[in-house]
N, C-alpha and C positions, 0 to 999 in steps of 0.2 A: 754699271751703276756707279755714280760718284758719291763719295763720302768725305766729310771734312770734320776737322776738330778745330774749334776756335779756342785760342789760348791767349790770355791777357795777364800781365803782371798787375797785381793789386797794390798800388803804391809805387814807391821809388825802387827801380830795379838795381840801384847801385849799392845796396846793402849786402851784408854777408849772408843773409837768408832772405830769399824772395818768395812771397806767396803768389801762386798763379791760380787763376780760375779757368776752367775749361768747360766747353759745351760740345757735346756730340751725341748723336743717336737719341735725342730728346732727354739727355741726362746732363747733369751739371756736377762738377766736383772741383776739388782743390788739391794742389800739391805744393809742398815747400821744396825749394832748391837751395841747398847749402852750398853756396858758391865756392868757398875755398876747398872743400872736399869733393864737390860735384855730386853729392848724395841727394837723393830724392825720397820724400815720404808723402803718402797721402795725408791730407789734413782736412780739418773742418774750416769753415769760413773765417775763423779767427786765427788760423795757422797752427792750431794744436794738432799733433799727430794722431792718426787713427790707427790703432793696433800697432804692430811692430814691423809692418811691411816696409822694406827699405830697398832702394836700388843704389848699390855702391859700385862705381865704375871699376874699382880695383878687383871686384869679384866678377863683374860683367853680366850679372843677372839678378833679378829680385830675390830677396829672402824674407821670410816671415809671412804673416798673414794680417789681414785687416777686414773685419766683418763688414759686409755691405759694399766693399770696394771691388769694382770690375777690374781684375788684374790685366786683362787685354787692353782696356782703355788706359789704365795707368801706364803700361809699357809704351803705348803709342804716344802718350803725352810726354813721357820722359825722352823718348827718341826725338820728338819734334823740338823740345826745348834744347836738347844737346846739339842738334844740328844748327839751330839758330845761334847758340852760344859759340860753337866752333867758327861760324862765319863771322860773328861780330867780335869775338874775343872777350865779351862781357855778357852778363845776364841780359837777355833780350826783353824789350817791352812787350813784344808779341811773338808768337811762334806757331802760327796757324799751320795745319797740315792738311793736305788733300790727297785722297786715295782714289784710284780709278780702277 
């Protein structure tokens, strides 16, 4: 079975904080990517953080919680954006992921 996550930057990805919208498994969500620190947080559609869930690459795993946020999908979105970031050297406009 093939699964995918569609990930799109909402607005200009050249800022210091980029809001991404993702879609997967008939769900939609948002994450913010703080480019200088490479930290990720789940967010609402206006970019406001949800809970205190945070992925900090210095720690290497998520910490905190966020009510209603699917942590597995959050982790997969973070990994997809980081892969695209490493390839491009900048925050990507898209970071779709495909799983087989």
